[in-house]
matplotlib code that plots the C-alpha trace (Angstrom):
import matplotlib.pyplot as plt

x = [-13.8, -13.1, -15.2, -12.0, -11.5, -15.2, -15.3, -15.4, -15.9, -17.6, -14.1, -14.2, -11.2, -10.7, -9.4, -6.1, -5.7, -5.0, -1.9, -2.0, -0.1, 1.2, -0.5, 1.1, 0.1, 2.2, 1.4, 2.1, 1.9, 2.3, 2.7, 3.6, 7.2, 7.1, 9.1, 12.6, 16.1, 14.6, 13.1, 9.2, 6.8, 7.2, 5.1, 7.0, 6.5, 7.4, 10.1, 11.3, 14.8, 15.0, 17.5, 20.2, 19.4, 22.0, 23.0, 23.3, 26.1, 23.9, 20.4, 17.8, 14.5, 11.1, 7.4, 6.1, 4.6, 4.2, 2.8, -0.8, -1.0, -3.5, -6.8, -5.8, -7.6, -5.9, -6.6, -5.1, -2.0, -1.6, -1.9, 0.5, 3.0, 3.0, 3.5, 6.2, 8.1, 7.6, 6.2, 3.0, 0.0, -3.6, -4.2, -6.8, -5.4, -7.6, -7.2, -5.7, -5.0, -4.1, -0.6, -0.9, 1.8, 3.1, 6.8, 6.5, 8.3, 11.5, 10.9, 7.8, 4.2, 3.1, 0.1, 0.3, -2.8, -1.5, -3.0, -2.8, -2.6, -2.0, -0.8, 0.3, 3.9, 4.1, 2.0, 4.1, 7.3, 5.8, 4.8, 7.5, 10.6, 13.6, 16.0, 14.1, 12.3, 12.8, 10.5, 11.8, 10.6, 9.1, 10.2, 12.3, 16.0, 16.6, 16.2, 13.1, 12.2, 9.5, 7.0, 7.0, 7.6, 4.3, 2.4, 3.8, 3.0, -0.6, -0.9, 0.3, -2.3, -5.2, -4.0, -3.7, -7.2, -8.7, -6.7, -7.9, -11.6, -11.5, -9.6, -7.1, -9.3, -6.9, -6.3, -2.8, -3.3, -4.7, -8.3, -7.9, -5.6, -5.3, -5.8, -2.0, -1.5, -4.0, -2.4, 0.9, -0.2, -2.0, 1.0, 3.1, 0.4, 0.1, 3.9, 3.5, 2.5, -1.2, -2.7, -3.8, -7.0, -8.1, -7.2, -9.4, -12.5, -12.1, -11.8, -13.8, -17.4, -16.1, -14.5, -16.2, -14.5, -13.5, -13.8, -10.3, -7.3, -4.0, -1.2, 2.3, 2.5, 3.8, 1.3, -2.4, -3.6, -4.8, -8.4, -8.6, -10.7, -11.9, -13.2, -17.0, -18.8, -21.2, -24.7, -26.6]
y = [4.0, 3.9, 1.6, -0.3, -1.1, -1.8, -4.4, -8.0, -11.0, -14.4, -15.5, -12.4, -10.9, -7.3, -6.1, -5.3, -9.0, -9.9, -9.3, -6.8, -6.6, -3.4, -2.4, -1.1, -0.2, -0.6, 0.5, -1.1, 2.1, 0.8, 2.5, 1.7, 2.8, 4.1, 2.3, 3.8, 3.0, -0.1, -1.6, -2.1, -0.5, -2.2, -2.4, -0.5, 0.1, 2.8, 1.9, 4.4, 4.5, 2.5, 3.4, 0.9, -1.8, -3.2, -6.2, -4.1, -1.9, 0.5, 1.6, -0.5, -0.1, -0.9, -0.3, 3.0, 2.2, 3.4, 2.2, 3.1, 6.0, 6.3, 7.5, 7.3, 5.5, 3.2, 5.4, 8.4, 6.3, 5.4, 8.9, 9.9, 7.4, 8.3, 12.0, 11.6, 8.8, 9.5, 13.0, 11.6, 13.4, 13.4, 9.7, 7.1, 3.6, 0.6, -1.9, -5.2, -7.7, -8.0, -9.9, -11.5, -14.0, -13.5, -14.1, -11.6, -8.9, -9.5, -6.5, -8.1, -8.8, -6.7, -6.8, -5.0, -3.8, -3.8, -1.4, -1.0, 2.2, 3.0, 6.2, 7.2, 7.6, 11.4, 12.1, 9.9, 11.4, 14.8, 14.1, 11.7, 12.9, 11.9, 12.0, 9.2, 7.3, 5.2, 3.6, 0.2, -2.2, -5.6, -8.2, -6.3, -7.4, -5.7, -7.3, -6.1, -6.4, -8.5, -9.8, -7.0, -9.3, -11.2, -7.8, -6.9, -10.2, -10.1, -6.5, -7.5, -10.4, -7.9, -5.4, -7.9, -9.4, -5.7, -5.1, -8.4, -7.5, -3.8, -1.1, 0.7, 0.9, 3.0, 5.6, 5.1, 6.7, 9.9, 10.6, 9.7, 6.9, 4.4, 0.8, 0.5, 2.6, 0.6, -2.7, -1.4, -0.5, -3.8, -5.7, -4.0, -4.9, -8.5, -9.0, -10.6, -10.0, -9.8, -11.1, -7.9, -9.1, -11.0, -7.9, -5.5, -7.8, -8.0, -4.3, -2.6, -2.8, -0.5, 2.1, 4.7, 6.1, 9.7, 12.0, 12.9, 10.7, 10.5, 12.7, 12.6, 9.0, 7.5, 6.1, 6.3, 8.3, 5.9, 6.1, 7.7, 6.1, 7.0, 4.8, 4.5, 6.3, 4.1, 4.8, 6.7]
z = [40.8, 37.0, 34.7, 34.2, 37.7, 38.3, 35.5, 36.4, 34.0, 34.6, 36.3, 38.6, 36.7, 36.1, 32.8, 34.4, 35.4, 31.6, 29.8, 27.2, 24.0, 22.5, 19.2, 16.2, 12.7, 9.5, 6.0, 2.7, 0.5, -3.1, -6.6, -10.0, -10.9, -14.6, -17.3, -17.6, -19.3, -21.1, -17.8, -17.9, -15.5, -11.9, -8.9, -6.0, -2.4, 0.0, 2.7, 5.4, 7.0, 10.3, 12.8, 13.5, 15.9, 18.4, 16.2, 13.1, 11.8, 9.8, 9.2, 7.6, 5.9, 6.8, 6.2, 7.7, 11.2, 14.7, 18.0, 18.9, 21.3, 24.2, 23.1, 19.3, 16.7, 14.3, 11.6, 13.4, 14.1, 10.4, 9.3, 12.0, 11.2, 7.3, 8.1, 10.7, 9.1, 5.4, 4.9, 3.3, 4.4, 3.1, 3.0, 4.2, 3.9, 4.3, 6.9, 5.5, 8.4, 12.0, 12.2, 15.7, 16.1, 19.8, 18.3, 15.5, 17.1, 19.1, 21.3, 23.0, 22.3, 19.7, 17.4, 14.1, 12.2, 8.6, 6.2, 2.3, 0.3, -3.3, -4.9, -8.3, -8.7, -9.3, -6.4, -4.2, -5.3, -4.7, -1.1, 0.4, 2.2, 0.1, 2.9, 4.9, 2.3, -0.9, -3.2, -4.3, -7.0, -5.9, -5.0, -2.4, -2.1, 1.2, 4.6, 6.3, 10.0, 11.8, 9.4, 6.9, 4.1, 5.0, 5.2, 1.6, 0.2, 1.4, 0.3, -3.3, -3.2, -2.4, -4.9, -7.7, -6.9, -7.2, -10.6, -12.2, -11.6, -12.4, -14.7, -12.5, -9.4, -7.4, -10.1, -10.7, -14.3, -15.1, -16.0, -19.6, -21.0, -23.9, -23.4, -23.9, -21.0, -19.0, -19.7, -18.9, -15.4, -14.8, -16.2, -13.6, -10.7, -12.0, -12.4, -15.7, -19.4, -20.3, -23.5, -25.3, -26.8, -23.7, -21.4, -23.7, -23.4, -19.7, -19.1, -21.9, -20.4, -17.4, -19.8, -22.0, -25.0, -25.2, -28.3, -28.3, -29.4, -27.8, -29.2, -29.4, -30.5, -33.6, -36.1, -35.9, -32.9, -30.2, -28.7, -25.2, -22.5, -19.0, -16.2, -16.4, -13.6, -11.5, -12.4, -9.8]

ax = plt.figure().add_subplot(projection="3d")
ax.plot(x, y, z, "-o")
ax.set_aspect("equal")
plt.show()
């Protein structure tokens, strides 16, 4: 007799006596799309192509996700979904929230454990499969399934909170950057213009100045900075 069959709770019920939802994972993989053609840098998100559903005439788009397989951890399922659906490997997304509305999925009772990951745009472009994915700016103008908009909204809130508190905590910039570079990324995440002097005062204590200056810019060379390493 298996442990599952042998178990009985205080009501005398075995595990098999209770209904079980399916468990899925969905990942909001976010980036900052660089400024181009007069458009400022924008917060963006990775979407994967979704096969057409019975009521749809053509394929749609969704967050990369999958159902949890037997004996698989949530982290394994997330990595597998990013690999199989998007061609993105080597990532360790963080858990964001469990979306458990019984009506969230029209296919049945499905819990989704949402995850968040952030990746620099050049790195994401080098990893993702361009035939099955796209990076779109936020807010999204496309139709998305289930409660993917709610997942994205929560992911944006989490990311903005992190970027309000610390300079580029997810490393969207290279190791050295100017204050202007840093503010551009933070404005893309915040979705609004940030006052220059206030932003500098908020961030400067977590930055260290570098001896070199930024080259290839008009006017006086700008001071380069790096994120201050935590003291050990």
